[in-house]
VOPAGU-2260 file (C-alpha; in pm, 1 decimal, decimal comma):
REM VOPAGU-2260
SITE   aa  ch    i         X         Y         Z
SITE  MET   A    0   -1818,8    2193,3   13362,4
SITE  GLN   A    1   -1701,4    2396,5   13661,6
SITE  THR   A    2   -1661,6    2773,7   13651,8
SITE  ILE   A    3   -1427,4    2939,7   13900,9
SITE  ARG   A    4   -1379,5    3311,1   13968,0
SITE  THR   A    5   -1031,0    3338,0   14107,8
SITE  THR   A    6    -932,4    3571,5   14389,3
SITE  CYS   A    7    -601,0    3749,0   14430,4
SITE  PRO   A    8    -423,4    3591,2   14727,7
SITE  TYR   A    9    -287,2    3930,6   14836,8
SITE  CYS   A   10    -561,3    4191,4   14802,4
SITE  GLY   A   11    -866,0    3961,4   14805,0
SITE  VAL   A   12   -1014,9    4124,0   14494,0
SITE  GLY   A   13   -1164,5    3913,4   14213,9
SITE  CYS   A   14    -867,6    3844,1   13994,7
SITE  GLY   A   15   -1016,9    3959,0   13667,9
SITE  VAL   A   16   -1052,1    3610,2   13520,4
SITE  LEU   A   17   -1314,5    3344,2   13482,5
SITE  ALA   A   18   -1158,5    2999,2   13465,2
SITE  SER   A   19   -1378,4    2724,5   13318,1
SITE  VAL   A   20   -1268,9    2365,1   13376,2
SITE  ASP   A   21   -1439,8    2088,5   13179,1
SITE  ASP   A   22   -1466,9    1720,2   13276,2
SITE  ALA   A   23   -1144,0    1640,2   13092,7
SITE  GLY   A   24    -952,8    1898,7   13291,7
SITE  GLN   A   25    -916,7    2146,2   13008,4
SITE  VAL   A   26    -902,1    2507,9   13126,1
SITE  SER   A   27   -1019,0    2814,0   12935,5
SITE  VAL   A   28    -975,7    3165,4   13069,0
SITE  ARG   A   29   -1165,7    3485,3   12994,7
SITE  GLY   A   30   -1062,6    3823,3   13135,4
SITE  ASP   A   31   -1282,3    4088,4   13293,3
SITE  ASP   A   32   -1213,8    4428,7   13447,2
SITE  GLN   A   33   -1232,8    4365,3   13820,9
SITE  HIS   A   34    -862,2    4359,3   13895,5
SITE  PRO   A   35    -562,2    4571,3   13794,0
SITE  ALA   A   36    -401,3    4264,5   13638,7
SITE  ASN   A   37    -653,2    4288,7   13358,5
SITE  LEU   A   38    -530,2    4640,6   13288,1
SITE  GLY   A   39    -175,9    4520,1   13234,3
SITE  ARG   A   40     -44,6    4573,8   13589,0
SITE  LEU   A   41      52,4    4330,2   13862,0
SITE  CYS   A   42    -143,9    4348,7   14188,7
SITE  VAL   A   43      32,2    4608,5   14405,6
SITE  LYS   A   44      43,9    4390,6   14718,3
SITE  GLY   A   45     150,4    4085,5   14521,2
SITE  ALA   A   46     427,0    4281,5   14350,0
SITE  ALA   A   47     552,7    4408,2   14684,4
SITE  LEU   A   48     575,1    4053,5   14818,8
SITE  GLY   A   49     736,1    3933,6   14496,5
SITE  GLU   A   50     536,5    3612,0   14474,6
SITE  THR   A   51     196,6    3468,9   14386,6
SITE  THR   A   52      30,5    3134,8   14440,6
SITE  GLY   A   53    -234,7    2913,1   14284,5
SITE  LEU   A   54    -420,4    2979,6   13960,2
SITE  ALA   A   55    -434,9    3351,1   14038,1
SITE  GLY   A   56     -58,8    3349,9   14080,0
SITE  ARG   A   57       1,7    3177,7   13748,9
SITE  LEU   A   58    -212,2    3438,6   13576,9
SITE  LEU   A   59     -56,9    3736,9   13756,2
SITE  ALA   A   60     302,6    3616,3   13721,5
SITE  PRO   A   61     323,5    3351,7   13447,1
SITE  GLU   A   62     637,5    3151,8   13390,2
SITE  VAL   A   63     829,3    3165,5   13062,3
SITE  ASP   A   64    1117,3    2918,0   13027,9
SITE  GLY   A   65    1117,5    2870,9   13403,8
SITE  GLN   A   66    1134,3    3243,2   13478,9
SITE  LYS   A   67     847,3    3443,6   13627,9
SITE  VAL   A   68     743,4    3735,9   13408,6
SITE  ARG   A   69     539,2    4035,8   13517,7
SITE  HIS   A   70     189,5    4029,9   13375,6
SITE  ASP   A   71     213,2    4376,1   13217,5
SITE  GLN   A   72     505,9    4254,8   13005,3
SITE  VAL   A   73     309,7    3976,5   12837,9
SITE  HIS   A   74     -55,3    4084,5   12869,8
SITE  ASN   A   75    -112,3    4176,1   12503,8
SITE  LEU   A   76      78,3    3876,7   12369,0
SITE  TYR   A   77    -231,8    3667,0   12435,6
SITE  GLY   A   78    -447,5    3860,0   12193,3
SITE  GLY   A   79    -163,4    3890,4   11946,1
SITE  ASN   A   80    -101,3    3515,7   11941,9
SITE  MET   A   81    -474,0    3443,4   11912,7
SITE  THR   A   82    -477,5    3659,4   11599,6
SITE  ARG   A   83    -167,7    3487,2   11466,2
SITE  ALA   A   84    -308,2    3139,5   11533,9
SITE  ALA   A   85    -634,5    3218,2   11357,9
SITE  GLY   A   86    -459,1    3390,0   11067,2
SITE  GLU   A   87    -219,6    3101,7   11008,3
SITE  ALA   A   88    -499,5    2846,1   11040,2
SITE  PHE   A   89    -717,0    3020,5   10783,8
SITE  GLY   A   90    -412,5    3049,9   10558,1
SITE  ARG   A   91    -375,3    2671,3   10562,8
SITE  LEU   A   92    -747,3    2596,7   10533,6
SITE  ARG   A   93    -815,1    2851,4   10260,8
SITE  PRO   A   94    -491,7    2895,7   10065,9
SITE  ASN   A   95    -474,1    3205,2    9844,8
SITE  LYS   A   96    -807,2    3330,6    9981,9
SITE  ARG   A   97    -862,3    3636,6   10197,3
SITE  THR   A   98   -1001,3    3620,7   10547,7
SITE  LEU   A   99   -1152,0    3917,2   10729,8
SITE  LEU   A  100   -1001,9    3888,0   11075,7
SITE  TYR   A  101    -975,2    4150,1   11347,7
SITE  SER   A  102    -938,1    4144,8   11723,2
SITE  ARG   A  103    -989,2    4377,2   12019,5
SITE  SER   A  104    -656,8    4279,8   12177,6
SITE  SER   A  105    -335,8    4241,9   11980,8
SITE  PHE   A  106      37,5    4306,0   11976,5
SITE  ILE   A  107     298,3    4471,1   11755,3
SITE  GLY   A  108     352,5    4254,4   11447,1
SITE  SER   A  109      11,9    4089,1   11453,2
SITE  HIS   A  110    -104,9    4316,6   11171,2
SITE  ARG   A  111      41,2    4048,7   10943,9
SITE  TYR   A  112    -254,8    3829,2   11035,6
SITE  GLY   A  113    -545,9    4063,0   11108,2
SITE  GLY   A  114    -664,2    4406,1   11208,9
SITE  ILE   A  115    -796,5    4549,6   11532,2
SITE  TRP   A  116   -1077,7    4767,3   11650,6
SITE  LEU   A  117   -1013,1    5035,2   11908,2
SITE  GLY   A  118   -1173,2    4866,1   12206,7
SITE  ASP   A  119   -1488,9    4924,1   12407,5
SITE  ASN   A  120   -1545,2    5298,9   12384,1
SITE  ASN   A  121   -1848,8    5490,3   12505,4
SITE  SER   A  122   -2111,2    5709,9   12346,1
SITE  SER   A  123   -1960,0    6051,5   12406,5
SITE  TRP   A  124   -1828,0    6338,1   12198,7
SITE  GLY   A  125   -1490,5    6303,3   12365,3
SITE  GLN   A  126   -1463,6    5946,2   12240,3
SITE  LEU   A  127   -1538,1    6061,5   11885,4
SITE  LEU   A  128   -1238,3    6295,4   11910,5
SITE  ALA   A  129   -1031,3    6009,9   12055,2
SITE  ASN   A  130   -1127,1    5796,6   11754,2
SITE  ILE   A  131    -992,0    6065,9   11521,2
SITE  GLN   A  132    -667,9    6097,1   11716,8
SITE  LEU   A  133    -611,7    5722,8   11754,3
SITE  MET   A  134    -630,7    5636,1   11385,4
SITE  PRO   A  135    -280,6    5751,6   11283,1
SITE  ASN   A  136    -136,3    5616,5   11609,1
SITE  VAL   A  137    -246,8    5257,0   11557,7
SITE  GLN   A  138    -159,1    5276,6   11189,1
SITE  MET   A  139     196,3    5375,7   11278,1
SITE  CYS   A  140     201,2    5048,9   11475,7
SITE  GLY   A  141     124,2    4864,6   11149,8
SITE  PHE   A  142    -251,1    4819,6   11188,3
SITE  LEU   A  143    -407,6    4965,0   10874,6
SITE  TYR   A  144    -735,8    4777,1   10903,4
SITE  THR   A  145    -884,4    4943,6   11206,3
SITE  GLY   A  146   -1171,0    5159,1   11328,4
SITE  SER   A  147   -1383,8    5221,3   11634,4
SITE  ASP   A  148   -1733,2    5125,0   11745,3
SITE  LEU   A  149   -1928,6    5396,8   11566,4
SITE  CYS   A  150   -2184,3    5575,8   11786,8
SITE  GLY   A  151   -2005,9    5432,7   12092,2
SITE  PHE   A  152   -2020,8    5090,5   12257,3
SITE  ALA   A  153   -2117,2    5168,9   12618,1
SITE  GLY   A  154   -2385,8    5416,8   12713,7
SITE  ASP   A  155   -2670,3    5560,1   12509,9
SITE  THR   A  156   -2588,4    5747,1   12191,4
SITE  THR   A  157   -2790,0    6036,7   12049,9
SITE  PRO   A  158   -2901,1    6089,6   11689,8
SITE  ASP   A  159   -2665,2    6385,7   11648,7
SITE  LEU   A  160   -2365,1    6196,8   11788,4
SITE  ALA   A  161   -2444,3    5892,6   11573,4
SITE  LEU   A  162   -2454,5    6106,8   11259,4
SITE  ARG   A  163   -2138,4    6304,6   11333,1
SITE  TRP   A  164   -1954,5    5981,0   11416,6
SITE  LEU   A  165   -2065,5    5822,9   11090,2
SITE  GLU   A  166   -1943,8    6132,2   10905,9
SITE  PHE   A  167   -1594,0    6040,3   11020,7
SITE  GLY   A  168   -1648,5    5663,0   11012,1
SITE  ILE   A  169   -1713,1    5662,5   10636,3
SITE  PHE   A  170   -1339,3    5724,8   10591,7
SITE  THR   A  171   -1206,6    5454,7   10827,4
SITE  PRO   A  172   -1112,0    5112,4   10686,0
SITE  LEU   A  173   -1323,8    4931,2   10946,6
SITE  MET   A  174   -1664,3    5103,8   10951,1
SITE  ARG   A  175   -1881,4    4931,6   11210,1
SITE  ASN   A  176   -2169,9    5041,0   11432,1
SITE  HIS   A  177   -2145,2    4828,3   11747,8
SITE  ALA   A  178   -2307,9    4858,8   12090,5
SITE  ALA   A  179   -2323,9    4682,6   12425,9
SITE  ALA   A  180   -2624,7    4485,5   12542,9
SITE  GLY   A  181   -2862,7    4693,1   12751,1
SITE  THR   A  182   -2781,2    5022,0   12577,5
SITE  ARG   A  183   -2997,7    5220,0   12339,8
SITE  GLU   A  184   -3060,0    5044,7   12008,8
SITE  GLN   A  185   -2850,7    5245,7   11766,0
SITE  GLU   A  186   -2894,6    5099,0   11419,8
SITE  TYR   A  187   -2924,9    5399,1   11192,3
SITE  PHE   A  188   -3281,2    5320,6   11095,8
SITE  ARG   A  189   -3378,6    5379,6   11460,4
SITE  PHE   A  190   -3335,3    5754,4   11402,0
SITE  ALA   A  191   -3619,4    5807,3   11159,0
SITE  ASP   A  192   -3602,3    6186,1   11143,1
SITE  LYS   A  193   -3238,6    6172,9   11031,9
SITE  MET   A  194   -3264,7    5873,2   10800,9
SITE  PRO   A  195   -3210,9    6076,3   10479,5
SITE  ALA   A  196   -2879,4    6209,3   10614,1
SITE  PHE   A  197   -2763,0    5864,8   10732,1
SITE  ARG   A  198   -2850,6    5716,3   10394,1
SITE  LYS   A  199   -2658,3    5983,6   10204,2
SITE  MET   A  200   -2350,0    5935,7   10421,9
SITE  LEU   A  201   -2353,1    5560,7   10360,4
SITE  GLU   A  202   -2391,5    5625,0    9987,8
SITE  LEU   A  203   -2093,8    5860,8   10005,9
SITE  ARG   A  204   -1886,4    5585,4   10165,8
SITE  TYR   A  205   -1950,2    5353,1    9872,2
SITE  ALA   A  206   -1891,5    5628,0    9616,7
SITE  LEU   A  207   -1548,7    5702,6    9766,5
SITE  LEU   A  208   -1437,7    5337,4    9779,6
SITE  PRO   A  209   -1230,0    5355,7    9456,8
SITE  TYR   A  210   -1014,1    5616,4    9629,6
SITE  LEU   A  211   -1029,1    5472,8    9982,7
SITE  TYR   A  212    -941,8    5119,2    9873,4
SITE  SER   A  213    -662,3    5238,6    9645,2
SITE  GLU   A  214    -504,6    5438,5    9926,2
SITE  PHE   A  215    -542,6    5148,2   10169,1
SITE  MET   A  216    -367,9    4909,1    9932,1
SITE  LYS   A  217     -91,9    5158,6    9853,9
SITE  ALA   A  218     -24,3    5184,3   10226,4
SITE  ALA   A  219     -26,7    4805,8   10266,8
SITE  LEU   A  220     184,1    4719,3    9962,6
SITE  GLU   A  221     422,4    5014,2    9961,3
SITE  ASP   A  222     484,4    5059,7   10337,3
SITE  GLY   A  223     296,7    5386,1   10350,9
SITE  SER   A  224      20,7    5525,2   10568,5
SITE  TYR   A  225    -351,4    5563,4   10515,6
SITE  PHE   A  226    -413,3    5832,4   10781,7
SITE  ARG   A  227    -138,8    6080,2   10872,5
SITE  PRO   A  228    -106,2    6382,1   11100,5
SITE  LEU   A  229     -53,5    6706,8   10911,6
SITE  SER   A  230     296,1    6739,0   11055,2
SITE  PHE   A  231     412,5    6433,5   10860,0
SITE  ASP   A  232     366,1    6610,9   10527,1
SITE  TYR   A  233     436,0    6964,7   10652,5
SITE  PRO   A  234     723,1    6911,0   10900,6
SITE  ASN   A  235     840,5    7274,5   10891,7
SITE  ASP   A  236     495,8    7418,8   10962,0
SITE  ALA   A  237     465,4    7499,5   11333,1
SITE  ASP   A  238      86,5    7531,3   11315,5
SITE  ALA   A  239      51,6    7192,7   11143,2
SITE  LEU   A  240     255,1    7036,6   11424,1
SITE  ASN   A  241     -16,8    7130,8   11674,8
SITE  VAL   A  242    -319,0    7009,4   11475,5
SITE  GLU   A  243    -461,4    6688,7   11626,9
SITE  ASP   A  244    -818,4    6689,9   11491,6
SITE  GLN   A  245    -755,2    6692,6   11115,7
SITE  LEU   A  246    -606,0    6401,8   10923,1
SITE  LEU   A  247    -448,0    6355,9   10584,2
SITE  LEU   A  248    -615,7    6066,0   10406,6
SITE  GLY   A  249    -400,7    5905,3   10142,0
SITE  GLU   A  250    -216,8    6118,0    9891,5
SITE  GLY   A  251    -491,3    6361,6    9798,2
SITE  LEU   A  252    -738,9    6436,0   10077,7
SITE  MET   A  253    -762,7    6595,5   10418,8
SITE  VAL   A  254   -1056,6    6531,9   10652,4
SITE  ALA   A  255   -1173,0    6770,2   10925,3
SITE  PRO   A  256   -1457,6    6604,9   11118,9
SITE  VAL   A  257   -1693,9    6796,8   11346,1
SITE  TYR   A  258   -1675,5    6637,2   11691,5
SITE  THR   A  259   -1843,1    6892,7   11919,2
SITE  GLN   A  260   -2204,5    6874,5   12033,3
SITE  ASN   A  261   -2440,2    7131,3   11874,2
SITE  ALA   A  262   -2158,0    7274,7   11662,3
SITE  VAL   A  263   -2253,0    7437,9   11331,3
SITE  GLY   A  264   -1895,1    7447,0   11207,1
SITE  ARG   A  265   -1533,7    7422,5   11316,4
SITE  HIS   A  266   -1189,6    7579,7   11296,4
SITE  VAL   A  267    -969,2    7435,3   11020,5
SITE  TYR   A  268    -602,2    7500,5   10950,8
SITE  LEU   A  269    -475,2    7469,1   10592,6
SITE  PRO   A  270     -96,4    7437,4   10550,8
SITE  GLU   A  271    -140,6    7520,8   10181,6
SITE  PRO   A  272    -429,6    7626,1    9956,1
SITE  MET   A  273    -687,1    7349,6    9916,6
SITE  LYS   A  274   -1023,2    7297,3    9753,3
SITE  MET   A  275   -1293,6    7252,9   10015,3
SITE  LEU   A  276   -1592,6    7029,7    9945,5
SITE  ARG   A  277   -1890,7    7072,7   10178,5
SITE  LEU   A  278   -2071,3    6746,6   10105,5
SITE  ARG   A  279   -2432,9    6659,4   10178,3
SITE  SER   A  280   -2418,7    6364,0    9937,2
SITE  VAL   A  281   -2197,7    6244,5    9655,0
SITE  SER   A  282   -2391,5    6462,8    9411,4
SITE  ASP   A  283   -2491,9    6752,5    9638,2
SITE  TYR   A  284   -2203,6    6969,8    9753,9
SITE  ASN   A  285   -2047,0    7314,9    9746,0
SITE  GLU   A  286   -1685,0    7369,0    9655,5
SITE  GLU   A  287   -1451,6    7658,0    9724,6
SITE  VAL   A  288   -1078,2    7710,7    9697,2
SITE  LEU   A  289    -942,4    7840,7   10027,8
SITE  PRO   A  290    -600,8    7997,2   10086,9
SITE  ALA   A  291    -352,0    7862,6   10335,5
SITE  GLY   A  292    -415,5    7968,3   10692,3
SITE  HIS   A  293    -677,9    7951,8   10966,6
SITE  HIS   A  294   -1047,5    7938,1   10881,1
SITE  TYR   A  295   -1378,6    7895,2   11057,8
SITE  ILE   A  296   -1593,6    7684,3   10826,2
SITE  HIS   A  297   -1965,0    7626,7   10865,7
SITE  CYS   A  298   -2073,2    7261,8   10854,6
SITE  ALA   A  299   -2435,5    7166,8   10915,3
SITE  LEU   A  300   -2526,1    6844,8   11093,0
SITE  ASP   A  301   -2587,3    6665,9   10762,0
SITE  GLU   A  302   -2261,9    6785,8   10597,7
SITE  VAL   A  303   -1903,7    6659,6   10573,6
SITE  LEU   A  304   -1594,8    6873,4   10513,3
SITE  LEU   A  305   -1341,6    6727,8   10270,4
SITE  PHE   A  306   -1033,6    6902,0   10130,5
SITE  ILE   A  307    -848,0    6821,2    9807,3
SITE  ARG   A  308    -478,3    6903,8    9805,4
SITE  PRO   A  309    -318,7    7091,9    9512,1
SITE  GLY   A  310    -243,3    6881,0    9205,7
SITE  ARG   A  311    -440,8    6582,5    9333,1
SITE  VAL   A  312    -716,9    6377,5    9169,5
SITE  VAL   A  313    -982,3    6172,3    9352,0
SITE  PRO   A  314   -1184,0    5900,5    9170,8
SITE  VAL   A  315   -1549,6    5877,9    9272,5
SITE  ALA   A  316   -1804,0    5613,2    9165,9
SITE  ALA   A  317   -2179,1    5622,7    9151,5
SITE  SER   A  318   -2312,9    5496,4    9482,3
SITE  ALA   A  319   -2407,6    5129,9    9519,0
SITE  GLU   A  320   -2558,5    4900,4    9780,1
SITE  SER   A  321   -2256,6    4666,7    9788,2
SITE  THR   A  322   -1901,6    4655,2    9659,3
SITE  THR   A  323   -2001,7    4399,5    9396,1
SITE  GLN   A  324   -2235,9    4656,7    9244,9
SITE  LEU   A  325   -1978,0    4935,7    9219,4
SITE  ASN   A  326   -1902,2    5039,3    8862,9
SITE  GLU   A  327   -1534,8    5130,3    8863,0
SITE  THR   A  328   -1524,1    5183,3    8487,0
SITE  ASP   A  329   -1747,6    5491,2    8497,2
SITE  LEU   A  330   -1590,4    5732,5    8743,9
SITE  THR   A  331   -1613,9    6100,9    8820,9
SITE  LEU   A  332   -1278,0    6263,2    8892,4
SITE  TRP   A  333   -1274,8    6530,8    9162,2
SITE  SER   A  334    -959,3    6740,8    9148,4
SITE  TYR   A  335    -784,8    7059,5    9246,9
SITE  LEU   A  336    -553,6    7155,8    8961,2
SITE  PRO   A  337    -444,7    7519,1    8997,2
SITE  ASP   A  338    -342,0    7726,5    8696,7
SITE  GLY   A  339    -488,0    7485,2    8444,0
SITE  THR   A  340    -241,0    7206,1    8516,1
SITE  THR   A  341    -316,6    6842,4    8443,3
SITE  GLY   A  342    -328,3    6566,7    8700,0
SITE  SER   A  343    -341,0    6189,7    8729,9
SITE  TYR   A  344    -431,8    5923,8    8981,4
SITE  ARG   A  345    -295,7    5570,5    9022,9
SITE  MET   A  346    -596,3    5351,9    9109,3
SITE  TYR   A  347    -592,1    4997,1    9244,0
SITE  THR   A  348    -859,3    4732,6    9182,6
SITE  ASP   A  349    -864,7    4356,6    9232,1
SITE  ASP   A  350   -1112,2    4068,1    9261,3
SITE  GLY   A  351   -1160,2    4113,5    9637,1
SITE  VAL   A  352   -1119,7    3739,2    9697,4
SITE  THR   A  353    -766,9    3614,7    9625,3
SITE  THR   A  354    -437,7    3715,7    9785,0
SITE  ASP   A  355    -252,7    3781,2    9460,7
SITE  TYR   A  356    -224,0    4152,5    9538,1
SITE  ASN   A  357      83,7    4240,9    9332,7
SITE  ARG   A  358     -34,8    4169,1    8980,4
SITE  PRO   A  359      45,9    4464,5    8750,4
SITE  GLU   A  360    -302,6    4464,1    8601,2
SITE  HIS   A  361    -445,2    4572,7    8936,2
SITE  TRP   A  362    -314,0    4924,2    8868,1
SITE  LYS   A  363    -430,0    5182,5    8618,7
SITE  ILE   A  364    -368,0    5551,9    8561,3
SITE  LEU   A  365    -658,1    5798,3    8549,8
SITE  THR   A  366    -583,4    6136,4    8393,1
SITE  VAL   A  367    -758,3    6472,8    8401,4
C-alpha cells in the first residue's frame, strides 16, 4: 500500500487529497482542507491557466464524457452518489427494511436515500444559533432527517453551552452529541453538577416523540416541512419576516431556544396569541397564555420555552429509556383551545422496522 499526498502543479500547495494505491493498483481518495479545491473552488492559478496535469489535475478538473468540468460544479456529487450507492445497496440486501443512513456531504435529491448532518461545527454560541437557522434551510432542500453535532465538534464545550444546545437538540430529528479527537470529553455525564438537568431534557425528548415522530412522518409522506420560519405561516406579518431565531415545529408548536451565553431569558415575537410552556421536565412546567406581540421571557439555564399555537393539540407520553418502552396508548394531551373549543390531533405510529409507511392503520385521531 502506497499513500501519496498530491500537490497542485500551479500553486504548490497540498492538493487537499490523500490518494492510497494498493498493490492491485486500486486508488481510494480522501479529502482534507489544505487546498481551495476541497472547498468547492478550482485553484486560482490553475483556473487562470485553464489546465491541470497528473492526479492533482484529474481531481481539480475531472472529465465527464470527455469534457473537463470545474471542480466546484461536481464537488458535492461525490457525497451524494455515495449516499445513493449505500441506500440502493441496503435496499437490495434488506428489502422492506429501514436503514439509518446519513452523510456529512450530499447533494440535492439524495434525501431519497439518507439524511445529513450539518458538518464539522465548533463549540461556540454562534454555532448554536447557526444550527437553529440552518434547520429549515436544509429541510427546504429535502433533507428532513438532519441535525448538528450537539455541544460542537471542534474546540472545547462548556457545561452551559452543552445544556443550552441540548435544549434545542431535543427537537431535531437527528439528535447526536459528537466531538473531535483531542477536544474536551463532552458526554453529558461528564458534567456532574448539571446531570439532573441533562437527564430531564433527555426524558423530555422521549416524552415528545409521539408528536415529533408524527410531524416528521407527515412532512415526509405529505410533502410538508418539519421546521419552518415564522414567515411561512404568517406571510403578511412584517415582524415575523425578520425572525430568524424562532422556528415553527410541525403544525402545533413554536420553539424559541436560548442561544446566548449567561442569558437568563430572551426576546420572543408571537404573531398570534399562544400558550407558553416554561419546561424544566415533562411534568414540571409553568404555563401562561401570552398575547400577540413582542415579549421578554425569562428562561433559566435548566428550562426550555415551548409555545402551543391556538386550536392545536400536542400528544405527550410518559418518559422512557428507549423508543421500544414508550407507551403510546396512555398519552397526555397538551393543548391551547381558546374559548372552550375542542381540538384534535392526527397521530402517526408504526413498527419502526418496515418500510410500509402508508398503511391506514398507522394513523389515529386524538380528541380533546
